[in-house]
C-alpha positions as a Python dict, from the first residue, in 0.01 Angstrom:
ca = {
    (1, 'X'): (0, 0, 0),
    (2, 'X'): (-106, 123, 351),
    (3, 'X'): (-262, 462, 123),
    (4, 'X'): (-424, 171, -109),
    (5, 'X'): (-615, -19, 193),
    (6, 'X'): (-701, 294, 362),
    (7, 'X'): (-815, 474, -4),
    (8, 'X'): (-1046, 115, -66),
    (9, 'X'): (-1154, 151, 266),
    (10, 'X'): (-1288, 556, 272),
    (11, 'X'): (-1598, 468, 127),
    (12, 'X'): (-1736, 323, 503),
    (13, 'X'): (-1614, 619, 656),
    (14, 'X'): (-1316, 772, 847),
    (15, 'X'): (-1369, 629, 1177),
    (16, 'X'): (-1435, 227, 1051),
    (17, 'X'): (-1210, 320, 743),
    (18, 'X'): (-913, 433, 1027),
    (19, 'X'): (-1014, 35, 1184),
    (20, 'X'): (-1104, -131, 905),
    (21, 'X'): (-664, -65, 752),
    (22, 'X'): (-560, -118, 1143),
    (23, 'X'): (-708, -426, 1078),
    (24, 'X'): (-578, -514, 737),
    (25, 'X'): (-230, -451, 807),
    (26, 'X'): (-230, -596, 1167),
    (27, 'X'): (-383, -912, 1036),
    (28, 'X'): (-173, -961, 683),
    (29, 'X'): (68, -798, 655),
    (30, 'X'): (399, -1010, 682),
    (31, 'X'): (571, -911, 1014),
    (32, 'X'): (908, -738, 837),
    (33, 'X'): (637, -501, 671),
    (34, 'X'): (514, -409, 987),
    (35, 'X'): (836, -367, 1160),
    (36, 'X'): (905, -112, 848),
    (37, 'X'): (672, 79, 863),
    (38, 'X'): (702, 147, 1212),
    (39, 'X'): (1024, 278, 1198),
    (40, 'X'): (924, 456, 869),
    (41, 'X'): (830, 861, 833),
    (42, 'X'): (454, 838, 758),
    (43, 'X'): (401, 1212, 765),
    (44, 'X'): (300, 1206, 388),
    (45, 'X'): (41, 904, 448),
    (46, 'X'): (-275, 1026, 376),
    (47, 'X'): (-534, 1071, 692),
    (48, 'X'): (-698, 740, 739),
    (49, 'X'): (-386, 513, 703),
    (50, 'X'): (-165, 749, 941),
    (51, 'X'): (-420, 716, 1208),
    (52, 'X'): (-413, 349, 1152),
    (53, 'X'): (-46, 311, 1214),
    (54, 'X'): (-62, 543, 1474),
    (55, 'X'): (-337, 350, 1627),
    (56, 'X'): (-124, 35, 1590),
    (57, 'X'): (196, 182, 1719),
    (58, 'X'): (-15, 314, 2027),
    (59, 'X'): (-122, -72, 2104),
    (60, 'X'): (187, -253, 2012),
    (61, 'X'): (374, 21, 2264),
    (62, 'X'): (96, -25, 2530),
    (63, 'X'): (159, -471, 2487),
    (64, 'X'): (484, -386, 2509),
    (65, 'X'): (499, -200, 2826),
    (66, 'X'): (232, -421, 3008),
    (67, 'X'): (502, -733, 2876),
    (68, 'X'): (762, -507, 3170),
    (69, 'X'): (524, -488, 3452),
    (70, 'X'): (543, -795, 3715),
    (71, 'X'): (342, -865, 4061),
    (72, 'X'): (482, -747, 4363),
    (73, 'X'): (394, -1024, 4666),
    (74, 'X'): (-5, -1122, 4621),
    (75, 'X'): (-75, -897, 4368),
    (76, 'X'): (-286, -955, 4093),
    (77, 'X'): (-269, -825, 3717),
    (78, 'X'): (10, -873, 3603),
    (79, 'X'): (240, -1189, 3508),
    (80, 'X'): (476, -1211, 3807),
    (81, 'X'): (710, -1484, 3587),
    (82, 'X'): (1049, -1493, 3550),
}
């Protein structure tokens, strides 16, 4: 399905197709579908679909790391809850 989305958007040019594919997957795919594709080997996908999924994976990893960072006393920029 990721390849179909990428194929539909490829006429927009590579960068816009990657962004559009990533956006579509993020907004419209069920969380279970995203979890499944993030755990799958994506090497067989088209370059656009593969790059879109790599960006989404990277963004998810960045968010998970940011949530785990906490402030020192009087430091700003991270969550100090908990």
